[in-house]
PDB file of N, CA, C and O in Angstrom:
ATOM      1  N   UNK A   1       0.864  -1.230   0.016  1.00  0.00           N
ATOM      2  CA  UNK A   1      -0.142  -0.037  -0.028  1.00  0.00           C
ATOM      3  C   UNK A   1       0.846   1.281  -0.090  1.00  0.00           C
ATOM      4  O   UNK A   1       0.537   2.228  -0.814  1.00  0.00           O
ATOM      5  N   UNK A   2       2.019   1.299   0.683  1.00  0.00           N
ATOM      6  CA  UNK A   2       2.824   2.345   0.940  1.00  0.00           C
ATOM      7  C   UNK A   2       3.505   2.692  -0.491  1.00  0.00           C
ATOM      8  O   UNK A   2       3.713   3.848  -0.860  1.00  0.00           O
ATOM      9  N   UNK A   3       3.818   1.562  -1.231  1.00  0.00           N
ATOM     10  CA  UNK A   3       4.519   1.832  -2.485  1.00  0.00           C
ATOM     11  C   UNK A   3       3.532   2.431  -3.485  1.00  0.00           C
ATOM     12  O   UNK A   3       3.871   3.284  -4.305  1.00  0.00           O
ATOM     13  N   UNK A   4       2.212   1.912  -3.371  1.00  0.00           N
ATOM     14  CA  UNK A   4       1.296   2.400  -4.437  1.00  0.00           C
ATOM     15  C   UNK A   4       1.014   3.939  -4.142  1.00  0.00           C
ATOM     16  O   UNK A   4       1.010   4.783  -5.038  1.00  0.00           O
ATOM     17  N   UNK A   5       0.775   4.230  -2.777  1.00  0.00           N
ATOM     18  CA  UNK A   5       0.781   5.666  -2.439  1.00  0.00           C
ATOM     19  C   UNK A   5       1.822   6.371  -2.866  1.00  0.00           C
ATOM     20  O   UNK A   5       1.556   7.525  -3.201  1.00  0.00           O
ATOM     21  N   UNK A   6       2.987   6.009  -2.961  1.00  0.00           N
ATOM     22  CA  UNK A   6       4.245   6.753  -3.180  1.00  0.00           C
ATOM     23  C   UNK A   6       4.237   6.958  -4.691  1.00  0.00           C
ATOM     24  O   UNK A   6       4.620   8.023  -5.177  1.00  0.00           O
ATOM     25  N   UNK A   7       3.808   5.957  -5.424  1.00  0.00           N
ATOM     26  CA  UNK A   7       3.649   6.074  -6.901  1.00  0.00           C
ATOM     27  C   UNK A   7       2.548   6.880  -7.303  1.00  0.00           C
ATOM     28  O   UNK A   7       2.597   7.565  -8.325  1.00  0.00           O
ATOM     29  N   UNK A   8       1.588   6.837  -6.577  1.00  0.00           N
ATOM     30  CA  UNK A   8       0.491   7.875  -6.791  1.00  0.00           C
ATOM     31  C   UNK A   8       0.881   9.374  -6.664  1.00  0.00           C
ATOM     32  O   UNK A   8       0.518  10.266  -7.431  1.00  0.00           O
ATOM     33  N   UNK A   9       1.702   9.513  -5.540  1.00  0.00           N
ATOM     34  CA  UNK A   9       2.103  10.971  -5.241  1.00  0.00           C
ATOM     35  C   UNK A   9       3.099  11.370  -6.188  1.00  0.00           C
ATOM     36  O   UNK A   9       3.049  12.563  -6.486  1.00  0.00           O
ATOM     37  N   UNK A  10       3.983  10.694  -6.735  1.00  0.00           N
ATOM     38  CA  UNK A  10       4.880  11.078  -7.716  1.00  0.00           C
ATOM     39  C   UNK A  10       4.273  11.308  -8.900  1.00  0.00           C
ATOM     40  O   UNK A  10       4.592  12.282  -9.581  1.00  0.00           O
ATOM     41  N   UNK A  11       3.375  10.483  -9.264  1.00  0.00           N
ATOM     42  CA  UNK A  11       2.726  10.643 -10.570  1.00  0.00           C
ATOM     43  C   UNK A  11       1.848  11.886 -10.623  1.00  0.00           C
ATOM     44  O   UNK A  11       1.793  12.597 -11.626  1.00  0.00           O
ATOM     45  N   UNK A  12       1.179  12.116  -9.531  1.00  0.00           N
ATOM     46  CA  UNK A  12       0.322  13.486  -9.438  1.00  0.00           C
ATOM     47  C   UNK A  12       0.965  14.712  -9.403  1.00  0.00           C
ATOM     48  O   UNK A  12       0.474  15.730  -9.892  1.00  0.00           O
ATOM     49  N   UNK A  13       2.384  14.650  -8.671  1.00  0.00           N
ATOM     50  CA  UNK A  13       3.256  15.674  -8.621  1.00  0.00           C
ATOM     51  C   UNK A  13       3.686  16.114  -9.873  1.00  0.00           C
ATOM     52  O   UNK A  13       3.773  17.315 -10.130  1.00  0.00           O
ATOM     53  N   UNK A  14       4.028  15.025 -10.861  1.00  0.00           N
ATOM     54  CA  UNK A  14       4.502  15.206 -12.122  1.00  0.00           C
ATOM     55  C   UNK A  14       3.457  15.996 -13.052  1.00  0.00           C
ATOM     56  O   UNK A  14       3.839  16.797 -13.905  1.00  0.00           O
ATOM     57  N   UNK A  15       2.214  15.725 -12.832  1.00  0.00           N
ATOM     58  CA  UNK A  15       1.212  16.497 -13.418  1.00  0.00           C
ATOM     59  C   UNK A  15       0.772  17.724 -12.906  1.00  0.00           C
ATOM     60  O   UNK A  15      -0.062  18.358 -13.553  1.00  0.00           O
ATOM     61  N   UNK A  16       1.207  18.165 -11.830  1.00  0.00           N
ATOM     62  CA  UNK A  16       0.782  19.356 -11.088  1.00  0.00           C
ATOM     63  C   UNK A  16       2.019  20.281 -11.116  1.00  0.00           C
ATOM     64  O   UNK A  16       2.424  20.883 -12.111  1.00  0.00           O
ATOM     65  N   UNK A  17       2.591  20.306  -9.811  1.00  0.00           N
ATOM     66  CA  UNK A  17       3.756  21.202  -9.491  1.00  0.00           C
ATOM     67  C   UNK A  17       4.904  21.017 -10.088  1.00  0.00           C
ATOM     68  O   UNK A  17       5.590  21.992 -10.398  1.00  0.00           O
ATOM     69  N   UNK A  18       5.338  19.641 -10.370  1.00  0.00           N
ATOM     70  CA  UNK A  18       6.466  19.334 -11.076  1.00  0.00           C
ATOM     71  C   UNK A  18       7.174  20.130 -12.191  1.00  0.00           C
ATOM     72  O   UNK A  18       8.303  20.604 -12.067  1.00  0.00           O
ATOM     73  N   UNK A  19       6.374  20.236 -13.337  1.00  0.00           N
ATOM     74  CA  UNK A  19       6.755  20.959 -14.501  1.00  0.00           C
ATOM     75  C   UNK A  19       6.808  22.460 -14.411  1.00  0.00           C
ATOM     76  O   UNK A  19       7.380  23.104 -15.291  1.00  0.00           O
ATOM     77  N   UNK A  20       6.253  23.023 -13.414  1.00  0.00           N
ATOM     78  CA  UNK A  20       6.062  24.378 -13.446  1.00  0.00           C
ATOM     79  C   UNK A  20       7.445  25.079 -13.412  1.00  0.00           C
ATOM     80  O   UNK A  20       7.641  25.967 -14.242  1.00  0.00           O
ATOM     81  N   UNK A  21       8.469  24.747 -12.486  1.00  0.00           N
ATOM     82  CA  UNK A  21       9.705  25.206 -12.429  1.00  0.00           C
ATOM     83  C   UNK A  21      10.505  25.146 -13.793  1.00  0.00           C
ATOM     84  O   UNK A  21      11.221  26.055 -14.214  1.00  0.00           O
ATOM     85  N   UNK A  22      10.298  24.054 -14.358  1.00  0.00           N
ATOM     86  CA  UNK A  22      11.067  23.869 -15.704  1.00  0.00           C
ATOM     87  C   UNK A  22      10.313  24.757 -16.825  1.00  0.00           C
ATOM     88  O   UNK A  22      10.924  25.369 -17.702  1.00  0.00           O
ATOM     89  N   UNK A  23       9.220  24.751 -16.715  1.00  0.00           N
ATOM     90  CA  UNK A  23       8.538  25.746 -17.809  1.00  0.00           C
ATOM     91  C   UNK A  23       8.757  27.125 -17.572  1.00  0.00           C
ATOM     92  O   UNK A  23       8.680  27.898 -18.527  1.00  0.00           O
ATOM     93  N   UNK A  24       9.068  27.629 -16.216  1.00  0.00           N
ATOM     94  CA  UNK A  24       9.216  29.171 -16.115  1.00  0.00           C
ATOM     95  C   UNK A  24      10.792  29.300 -16.296  1.00  0.00           C
ATOM     96  O   UNK A  24      11.292  30.383 -16.599  1.00  0.00           O
ATOM     97  N   UNK A  25      11.611  28.070 -16.087  1.00  0.00           N
ATOM     98  CA  UNK A  25      13.183  28.375 -16.444  1.00  0.00           C
ATOM     99  C   UNK A  25      13.046  28.502 -18.022  1.00  0.00           C
ATOM    100  O   UNK A  25      13.670  29.446 -18.506  1.00  0.00           O
ATOM    101  N   UNK A  26      12.434  27.818 -18.773  1.00  0.00           N
ATOM    102  CA  UNK A  26      12.656  27.902 -20.303  1.00  0.00           C
ATOM    103  C   UNK A  26      12.014  29.071 -20.771  1.00  0.00           C
ATOM    104  O   UNK A  26      12.482  29.587 -21.786  1.00  0.00           O
ATOM    105  N   UNK A  27      10.946  29.634 -20.178  1.00  0.00           N
ATOM    106  CA  UNK A  27      10.480  30.903 -20.574  1.00  0.00           C
ATOM    107  C   UNK A  27      10.879  32.411 -20.056  1.00  0.00           C
ATOM    108  O   UNK A  27      10.545  33.476 -20.576  1.00  0.00           O
ATOM    109  N   UNK A  28      11.494  32.253 -19.163  1.00  0.00           N
ATOM    110  CA  UNK A  28      11.753  33.556 -18.318  1.00  0.00           C
ATOM    111  C   UNK A  28      13.162  34.255 -18.768  1.00  0.00           C
ATOM    112  O   UNK A  28      13.488  35.393 -18.430  1.00  0.00           O
ATOM    113  N   UNK A  29      13.906  33.424 -19.549  1.00  0.00           N
ATOM    114  CA  UNK A  29      15.242  34.233 -19.840  1.00  0.00           C
ATOM    115  C   UNK A  29      15.230  34.385 -21.400  1.00  0.00           C
ATOM    116  O   UNK A  29      14.672  33.573 -22.137  1.00  0.00           O
ATOM    117  N   UNK A  30      15.870  35.455 -21.816  1.00  0.00           N
ATOM    118  CA  UNK A  30      15.903  35.828 -23.290  1.00  0.00           C
ATOM    119  C   UNK A  30      16.849  34.929 -23.832  1.00  0.00           C
ATOM    120  O   UNK A  30      17.670  34.335 -23.133  1.00  0.00           O
ATOM    121  N   UNK A  31      16.746  34.797 -25.229  1.00  0.00           N
ATOM    122  CA  UNK A  31      17.467  33.859 -26.011  1.00  0.00           C
ATOM    123  C   UNK A  31      18.893  33.801 -25.733  1.00  0.00           C
ATOM    124  O   UNK A  31      19.415  32.719 -25.463  1.00  0.00           O
ATOM    125  N   UNK A  32      19.630  34.985 -25.783  1.00  0.00           N
ATOM    126  CA  UNK A  32      20.810  35.214 -25.642  1.00  0.00           C
ATOM    127  C   UNK A  32      21.545  34.956 -24.280  1.00  0.00           C
ATOM    128  O   UNK A  32      22.766  34.841 -24.180  1.00  0.00           O
ATOM    129  N   UNK A  33      20.645  34.880 -23.240  1.00  0.00           N
ATOM    130  CA  UNK A  33      21.308  34.426 -22.027  1.00  0.00           C
ATOM    131  C   UNK A  33      20.663  33.167 -21.419  1.00  0.00           C
ATOM    132  O   UNK A  33      20.807  32.899 -20.227  1.00  0.00           O
ATOM    133  N   UNK A  34      19.908  32.360 -22.312  1.00  0.00           N
ATOM    134  CA  UNK A  34      19.097  31.267 -21.862  1.00  0.00           C
ATOM    135  C   UNK A  34      19.988  30.145 -21.283  1.00  0.00           C
ATOM    136  O   UNK A  34      19.714  29.500 -20.272  1.00  0.00           O
ATOM    137  N   UNK A  35      21.042  30.000 -22.017  1.00  0.00           N
ATOM    138  CA  UNK A  35      21.947  28.956 -21.458  1.00  0.00           C
ATOM    139  C   UNK A  35      22.528  29.113 -20.147  1.00  0.00           C
ATOM    140  O   UNK A  35      22.529  28.213 -19.308  1.00  0.00           O
ATOM    141  N   UNK A  36      22.998  30.207 -19.982  1.00  0.00           N
ATOM    142  CA  UNK A  36      23.739  30.593 -18.531  1.00  0.00           C
ATOM    143  C   UNK A  36      22.627  30.623 -17.457  1.00  0.00           C
ATOM    144  O   UNK A  36      22.739  30.058 -16.369  1.00  0.00           O
ATOM    145  N   UNK A  37      21.586  31.302 -17.836  1.00  0.00           N
ATOM    146  CA  UNK A  37      20.357  31.424 -16.940  1.00  0.00           C
ATOM    147  C   UNK A  37      19.789  30.215 -16.521  1.00  0.00           C
ATOM    148  O   UNK A  37      19.477  29.960 -15.358  1.00  0.00           O
ATOM    149  N   UNK A  38      19.639  29.363 -17.632  1.00  0.00           N
ATOM    150  CA  UNK A  38      18.898  28.082 -17.196  1.00  0.00           C
ATOM    151  C   UNK A  38      20.015  27.227 -16.286  1.00  0.00           C
ATOM    152  O   UNK A  38      19.636  26.536 -15.341  1.00  0.00           O
ATOM    153  N   UNK A  39      21.263  27.325 -16.614  1.00  0.00           N
ATOM    154  CA  UNK A  39      22.194  26.654 -15.684  1.00  0.00           C
ATOM    155  C   UNK A  39      22.173  26.903 -14.265  1.00  0.00           C
ATOM    156  O   UNK A  39      22.217  26.064 -13.365  1.00  0.00           O
ATOM    157  N   UNK A  40      22.087  28.368 -14.158  1.00  0.00           N
ATOM    158  CA  UNK A  40      22.237  28.838 -12.741  1.00  0.00           C
ATOM    159  C   UNK A  40      21.022  28.553 -12.135  1.00  0.00           C
ATOM    160  O   UNK A  40      21.088  28.194 -10.959  1.00  0.00           O
ATOM    161  N   UNK A  41      19.607  28.647 -12.806  1.00  0.00           N
ATOM    162  CA  UNK A  41      18.321  28.172 -12.228  1.00  0.00           C
ATOM    163  C   UNK A  41      18.246  26.742 -11.925  1.00  0.00           C
ATOM    164  O   UNK A  41      17.693  26.374 -10.889  1.00  0.00           O
ATOM    165  N   UNK A  42      18.741  25.937 -12.720  1.00  0.00           N
ATOM    166  CA  UNK A  42      18.734  24.557 -12.332  1.00  0.00           C
ATOM    167  C   UNK A  42      19.607  24.018 -11.106  1.00  0.00           C
ATOM    168  O   UNK A  42      19.294  23.091 -10.360  1.00  0.00           O
ATOM    169  N   UNK A  43      20.851  24.850 -11.051  1.00  0.00           N
ATOM    170  CA  UNK A  43      21.669  24.752 -10.056  1.00  0.00           C
ATOM    171  C   UNK A  43      21.066  25.148  -8.851  1.00  0.00           C
ATOM    172  O   UNK A  43      21.221  24.376  -7.904  1.00  0.00           O
ATOM    173  N   UNK A  44      20.362  26.258  -8.649  1.00  0.00           N
ATOM    174  CA  UNK A  44      19.665  26.661  -7.473  1.00  0.00           C
ATOM    175  C   UNK A  44      18.384  25.735  -7.120  1.00  0.00           C
ATOM    176  O   UNK A  44      18.044  25.424  -5.979  1.00  0.00           O
ATOM    177  N   UNK A  45      17.792  25.388  -8.225  1.00  0.00           N
ATOM    178  CA  UNK A  45      16.807  24.287  -7.913  1.00  0.00           C
ATOM    179  C   UNK A  45      17.136  23.004  -7.285  1.00  0.00           C
ATOM    180  O   UNK A  45      16.400  22.483  -6.447  1.00  0.00           O
ATOM    181  N   UNK A  46      18.327  22.456  -7.720  1.00  0.00           N
ATOM    182  CA  UNK A  46      18.710  21.154  -7.142  1.00  0.00           C
ATOM    183  C   UNK A  46      19.300  21.389  -5.738  1.00  0.00           C
ATOM    184  O   UNK A  46      19.126  20.598  -4.812  1.00  0.00           O
ATOM    185  N   UNK A  47      20.067  22.623  -5.636  1.00  0.00           N
ATOM    186  CA  UNK A  47      20.453  23.101  -4.304  1.00  0.00           C
ATOM    187  C   UNK A  47      19.347  23.278  -3.235  1.00  0.00           C
ATOM    188  O   UNK A  47      19.582  23.000  -2.059  1.00  0.00           O
ATOM    189  N   UNK A  48      18.242  23.701  -3.606  1.00  0.00           N
ATOM    190  CA  UNK A  48      17.266  24.070  -2.825  1.00  0.00           C
ATOM    191  C   UNK A  48      16.571  22.637  -2.498  1.00  0.00           C
ATOM    192  O   UNK A  48      16.109  22.445  -1.374  1.00  0.00           O
ATOM    193  N   UNK A  49      16.514  21.764  -3.376  1.00  0.00           N
ATOM    194  CA  UNK A  49      16.070  20.234  -3.058  1.00  0.00           C
ATOM    195  C   UNK A  49      16.999  19.701  -2.116  1.00  0.00           C
ATOM    196  O   UNK A  49      16.588  19.144  -1.097  1.00  0.00           O
ATOM    197  N   UNK A  50      18.235  19.823  -2.368  1.00  0.00           N
ATOM    198  CA  UNK A  50      19.236  19.085  -1.319  1.00  0.00           C
ATOM    199  C   UNK A  50      19.046  19.775   0.152  1.00  0.00           C
ATOM    200  O   UNK A  50      19.005  19.108   1.186  1.00  0.00           O
ATOM    201  N   UNK A  51      18.940  21.129   0.110  1.00  0.00           N
ATOM    202  CA  UNK A  51      18.690  21.564   1.502  1.00  0.00           C
ATOM    203  C   UNK A  51      17.425  21.176   2.109  1.00  0.00           C
ATOM    204  O   UNK A  51      17.326  21.112   3.335  1.00  0.00           O
ATOM    205  N   UNK A  52      16.385  20.895   1.280  1.00  0.00           N
ATOM    206  CA  UNK A  52      15.164  20.403   2.021  1.00  0.00           C
ATOM    207  C   UNK A  52      15.384  18.845   2.593  1.00  0.00           C
ATOM    208  O   UNK A  52      15.012  18.365   3.664  1.00  0.00           O
ATOM    209  N   UNK A  53      16.129  18.226   1.483  1.00  0.00           N
ATOM    210  CA  UNK A  53      16.368  16.693   1.916  1.00  0.00           C
ATOM    211  C   UNK A  53      17.224  16.691   3.170  1.00  0.00           C
ATOM    212  O   UNK A  53      16.950  15.958   4.120  1.00  0.00           O
ATOM    213  N   UNK A  54      18.177  17.447   3.167  1.00  0.00           N
ATOM    214  CA  UNK A  54      19.127  17.392   4.460  1.00  0.00           C
ATOM    215  C   UNK A  54      18.654  17.960   5.720  1.00  0.00           C
ATOM    216  O   UNK A  54      19.072  17.582   6.814  1.00  0.00           O
ATOM    217  N   UNK A  55      17.775  18.875   5.552  1.00  0.00           N
ATOM    218  CA  UNK A  55      17.255  19.460   6.666  1.00  0.00           C
ATOM    219  C   UNK A  55      15.917  18.798   7.353  1.00  0.00           C
ATOM    220  O   UNK A  55      15.482  19.111   8.461  1.00  0.00           O
ATOM    221  N   UNK A  56      15.367  17.837   6.484  1.00  0.00           N
ATOM    222  CA  UNK A  56      14.165  17.120   6.845  1.00  0.00           C
ATOM    223  C   UNK A  56      14.481  16.517   8.198  1.00  0.00           C
ATOM    224  O   UNK A  56      13.829  16.935   9.154  1.00  0.00           O
ATOM    225  N   UNK A  57      15.335  15.653   8.382  1.00  0.00           N
ATOM    226  CA  UNK A  57      15.579  14.605   9.733  1.00  0.00           C
ATOM    227  C   UNK A  57      15.679  15.603  10.838  1.00  0.00           C
ATOM    228  O   UNK A  57      14.888  15.539  11.779  1.00  0.00           O
ATOM    229  N   UNK A  58      16.555  16.471  10.784  1.00  0.00           N
ATOM    230  CA  UNK A  58      16.901  17.407  11.928  1.00  0.00           C
ATOM    231  C   UNK A  58      15.606  18.216  12.242  1.00  0.00           C
ATOM    232  O   UNK A  58      15.286  18.275  13.429  1.00  0.00           O
ATOM    233  N   UNK A  59      14.884  18.797  11.394  1.00  0.00           N
ATOM    234  CA  UNK A  59      13.487  19.542  11.630  1.00  0.00           C
ATOM    235  C   UNK A  59      12.672  18.341  12.143  1.00  0.00           C
ATOM    236  O   UNK A  59      12.042  18.619  13.163  1.00  0.00           O
ATOM    237  N   UNK A  60      12.544  17.290  11.775  1.00  0.00           N
ATOM    238  CA  UNK A  60      11.573  16.353  12.247  1.00  0.00           C
ATOM    239  C   UNK A  60      11.876  16.041  13.687  1.00  0.00           C
ATOM    240  O   UNK A  60      10.948  15.833  14.468  1.00  0.00           O
ATOM    241  N   UNK A  61      13.204  15.995  14.097  1.00  0.00           N
ATOM    242  CA  UNK A  61      13.393  15.562  15.508  1.00  0.00           C
ATOM    243  C   UNK A  61      13.071  16.917  16.262  1.00  0.00           C
ATOM    244  O   UNK A  61      12.559  16.834  17.378  1.00  0.00           O
ATOM    245  N   UNK A  62      13.308  18.003  15.783  1.00  0.00           N
ATOM    246  CA  UNK A  62      13.119  19.432  16.555  1.00  0.00           C
ATOM    247  C   UNK A  62      11.677  19.745  16.442  1.00  0.00           C
ATOM    248  O   UNK A  62      11.171  20.349  17.387  1.00  0.00           O
ATOM    249  N   UNK A  63      10.990  19.448  15.499  1.00  0.00           N
ATOM    250  CA  UNK A  63       9.431  20.019  15.742  1.00  0.00           C
ATOM    251  C   UNK A  63       8.448  18.850  15.686  1.00  0.00           C
ATOM    252  O   UNK A  63       7.266  18.991  15.998  1.00  0.00           O
ATOM    253  N   UNK A  64       8.966  17.708  15.283  1.00  0.00           N
ATOM    254  CA  UNK A  64       7.959  16.618  15.070  1.00  0.00           C
ATOM    255  C   UNK A  64       7.409  16.475  13.798  1.00  0.00           C
ATOM    256  O   UNK A  64       7.311  17.438  13.038  1.00  0.00           O
ATOM    257  N   UNK A  65       6.986  15.183  13.461  1.00  0.00           N
ATOM    258  CA  UNK A  65       6.594  15.034  11.886  1.00  0.00           C
ATOM    259  C   UNK A  65       5.233  15.723  11.737  1.00  0.00           C
ATOM    260  O   UNK A  65       5.094  16.346  10.685  1.00  0.00           O
ATOM    261  N   UNK A  66       4.286  15.727  12.525  1.00  0.00           N
ATOM    262  CA  UNK A  66       2.953  16.487  12.300  1.00  0.00           C
ATOM    263  C   UNK A  66       3.152  18.079  12.078  1.00  0.00           C
ATOM    264  O   UNK A  66       2.584  18.639  11.140  1.00  0.00           O
ATOM    265  N   UNK A  67       3.963  18.763  12.959  1.00  0.00           N
ATOM    266  CA  UNK A  67       4.094  20.107  12.663  1.00  0.00           C
ATOM    267  C   UNK A  67       4.870  20.311  11.164  1.00  0.00           C
ATOM    268  O   UNK A  67       4.497  21.059  10.260  1.00  0.00           O
ATOM    269  N   UNK A  68       5.871  19.565  11.169  1.00  0.00           N
ATOM    270  CA  UNK A  68       6.647  19.619   9.962  1.00  0.00           C
ATOM    271  C   UNK A  68       5.973  19.443   8.481  1.00  0.00           C
ATOM    272  O   UNK A  68       6.291  20.102   7.491  1.00  0.00           O
ATOM    273  N   UNK A  69       4.992  18.437   8.533  1.00  0.00           N
ATOM    274  CA  UNK A  69       4.273  18.199   7.450  1.00  0.00           C
ATOM    275  C   UNK A  69       3.292  19.246   7.246  1.00  0.00           C
ATOM    276  O   UNK A  69       2.959  19.587   6.111  1.00  0.00           O
ATOM    277  N   UNK A  70       2.719  19.877   8.506  1.00  0.00           N
ATOM    278  CA  UNK A  70       1.785  21.099   8.134  1.00  0.00           C
ATOM    279  C   UNK A  70       2.697  22.415   7.630  1.00  0.00           C
ATOM    280  O   UNK A  70       2.238  23.237   6.837  1.00  0.00           O
ATOM    281  N   UNK A  71       3.851  22.495   8.112  1.00  0.00           N
ATOM    282  CA  UNK A  71       4.727  23.685   7.431  1.00  0.00           C
ATOM    283  C   UNK A  71       4.811  23.314   5.942  1.00  0.00           C
ATOM    284  O   UNK A  71       4.534  24.168   5.099  1.00  0.00           O
ATOM    285  N   UNK A  72       5.200  22.016   5.570  1.00  0.00           N
ATOM    286  CA  UNK A  72       5.334  21.800   4.167  1.00  0.00           C
ATOM    287  C   UNK A  72       3.929  21.930   3.426  1.00  0.00           C
ATOM    288  O   UNK A  72       3.893  22.327   2.261  1.00  0.00           O
ATOM    289  N   UNK A  73       2.833  21.606   4.086  1.00  0.00           N
ATOM    290  CA  UNK A  73       1.579  21.890   3.257  1.00  0.00           C
ATOM    291  C   UNK A  73       1.218  23.338   3.163  1.00  0.00           C
ATOM    292  O   UNK A  73       0.605  23.782   2.193  1.00  0.00           O
ATOM    293  N   UNK A  74       1.623  24.116   4.237  1.00  0.00           N
ATOM    294  CA  UNK A  74       1.355  25.585   3.931  1.00  0.00           C
ATOM    295  C   UNK A  74       2.299  26.139   2.912  1.00  0.00           C
ATOM    296  O   UNK A  74       1.908  27.078   2.219  1.00  0.00           O
ATOM    297  N   UNK A  75       3.496  25.656   2.752  1.00  0.00           N
ATOM    298  CA  UNK A  75       4.296  25.917   1.595  1.00  0.00           C
ATOM    299  C   UNK A  75       3.642  25.552   0.244  1.00  0.00           C
ATOM    300  O   UNK A  75       3.661  26.252  -0.768  1.00  0.00           O
ATOM    301  N   UNK A  76       3.117  24.459   0.376  1.00  0.00           N
ATOM    302  CA  UNK A  76       2.507  24.035  -1.037  1.00  0.00           C
ATOM    303  C   UNK A  76       1.338  24.863  -1.342  1.00  0.00           C
ATOM    304  O   UNK A  76       1.102  25.348  -2.449  1.00  0.00           O
ATOM    305  N   UNK A  77       0.631  24.992  -0.305  1.00  0.00           N
ATOM    306  CA  UNK A  77      -0.699  25.991  -0.472  1.00  0.00           C
ATOM    307  C   UNK A  77      -0.251  27.522  -1.003  1.00  0.00           C
ATOM    308  O   UNK A  77      -0.736  28.018  -2.020  1.00  0.00           O
ATOM    309  N   UNK A  78       0.542  28.057  -0.335  1.00  0.00           N
ATOM    310  CA  UNK A  78       1.175  29.356  -0.675  1.00  0.00           C
ATOM    311  C   UNK A  78       1.873  29.147  -2.125  1.00  0.00           C
ATOM    312  O   UNK A  78       1.575  30.030  -2.931  1.00  0.00           O
ATOM    313  N   UNK A  79       2.641  28.261  -2.544  1.00  0.00           N
ATOM    314  CA  UNK A  79       2.975  28.229  -3.930  1.00  0.00           C
ATOM    315  C   UNK A  79       1.804  27.945  -4.848  1.00  0.00           C
ATOM    316  O   UNK A  79       1.886  28.383  -5.996  1.00  0.00           O
ATOM    317  N   UNK A  80       0.825  27.329  -4.522  1.00  0.00           N
ATOM    318  CA  UNK A  80      -0.378  27.223  -5.588  1.00  0.00           C
ATOM    319  C   UNK A  80      -0.935  28.656  -5.670  1.00  0.00           C
ATOM    320  O   UNK A  80      -1.278  28.985  -6.806  1.00  0.00           O
ATOM    321  N   UNK A  81      -1.092  29.556  -4.722  1.00  0.00           N
ATOM    322  CA  UNK A  81      -1.572  30.776  -4.627  1.00  0.00           C
ATOM    323  C   UNK A  81      -0.460  31.694  -5.494  1.00  0.00           C
ATOM    324  O   UNK A  81      -0.893  32.561  -6.253  1.00  0.00           O
ATOM    325  N   UNK A  82       0.693  31.519  -5.383  1.00  0.00           N
ATOM    326  CA  UNK A  82       1.712  32.149  -6.194  1.00  0.00           C
ATOM    327  C   UNK A  82       1.570  31.804  -7.761  1.00  0.00           C
ATOM    328  O   UNK A  82       1.667  32.632  -8.667  1.00  0.00           O
ATOM    329  N   UNK A  83       1.334  30.491  -7.905  1.00  0.00           N
ATOM    330  CA  UNK A  83       1.434  30.144  -9.391  1.00  0.00           C
ATOM    331  C   UNK A  83       0.015  30.748  -9.845  1.00  0.00           C
ATOM    332  O   UNK A  83       0.104  31.352 -10.914  1.00  0.00           O
ATOM    333  N   UNK A  84      -1.232  30.728  -9.302  1.00  0.00           N
ATOM    334  CA  UNK A  84      -2.461  31.117  -9.747  1.00  0.00           C
ATOM    335  C   UNK A  84      -2.334  32.472  -9.941  1.00  0.00           C
ATOM    336  O   UNK A  84      -2.815  32.772 -11.034  1.00  0.00           O
ATOM    337  N   UNK A  85      -1.867  33.468  -9.315  1.00  0.00           N
ATOM    338  CA  UNK A  85      -1.932  34.845  -9.188  1.00  0.00           C
ATOM    339  C   UNK A  85      -0.784  35.554  -9.897  1.00  0.00           C
ATOM    340  O   UNK A  85      -0.946  36.600 -10.525  1.00  0.00           O
ATOM    341  N   UNK A  86       0.340  34.951  -9.769  1.00  0.00           N
ATOM    342  CA  UNK A  86       1.497  35.581 -10.308  1.00  0.00           C
ATOM    343  C   UNK A  86       1.862  34.978 -11.703  1.00  0.00           C
ATOM    344  O   UNK A  86       2.348  35.727 -12.551  1.00  0.00           O
ATOM    345  N   UNK A  87       1.654  33.693 -11.970  1.00  0.00           N
ATOM    346  CA  UNK A  87       2.023  32.971 -13.096  1.00  0.00           C
ATOM    347  C   UNK A  87       0.752  32.425 -13.704  1.00  0.00           C
ATOM    348  O   UNK A  87       0.675  31.197 -13.696  1.00  0.00           O
ATOM    349  N   UNK A  88      -0.112  32.994 -14.154  1.00  0.00           N
ATOM    350  CA  UNK A  88      -1.390  32.595 -14.618  1.00  0.00           C
ATOM    351  C   UNK A  88      -1.215  31.716 -15.952  1.00  0.00           C
ATOM    352  O   UNK A  88      -1.925  30.734 -16.169  1.00  0.00           O
ATOM    353  N   UNK A  89      -0.338  32.098 -16.715  1.00  0.00           N
ATOM    354  CA  UNK A  89      -0.212  31.391 -18.205  1.00  0.00           C
ATOM    355  C   UNK A  89       0.136  29.932 -18.092  1.00  0.00           C
ATOM    356  O   UNK A  89      -0.116  29.145 -19.004  1.00  0.00           O
ATOM    357  N   UNK A  90       0.812  29.517 -16.782  1.00  0.00           N
ATOM    358  CA  UNK A  90       1.051  28.047 -16.645  1.00  0.00           C
ATOM    359  C   UNK A  90      -0.074  27.261 -16.329  1.00  0.00           C
ATOM    360  O   UNK A  90       0.041  26.043 -16.199  1.00  0.00           O
TER     361      UNK A  90
END
């Protein structure tokens, strides 16, 4: 059941929030600076993912799993509002 739930989560993420950062990266930079800008944006994206990954266990011990997932849920909801109001074309 856990594997099915994980696959369902990953599949739904790839249809919703997953492609938005890649779409924004490809559209936000002008053609002359797209290569360098995309490289820096992808580096920052993977860096932010690494920070979240490495900070998860210490934050879970400090705050507890429930509070931490509420924080992550709040971030997800605020990103939804950001995408809806600031980036409406995606």
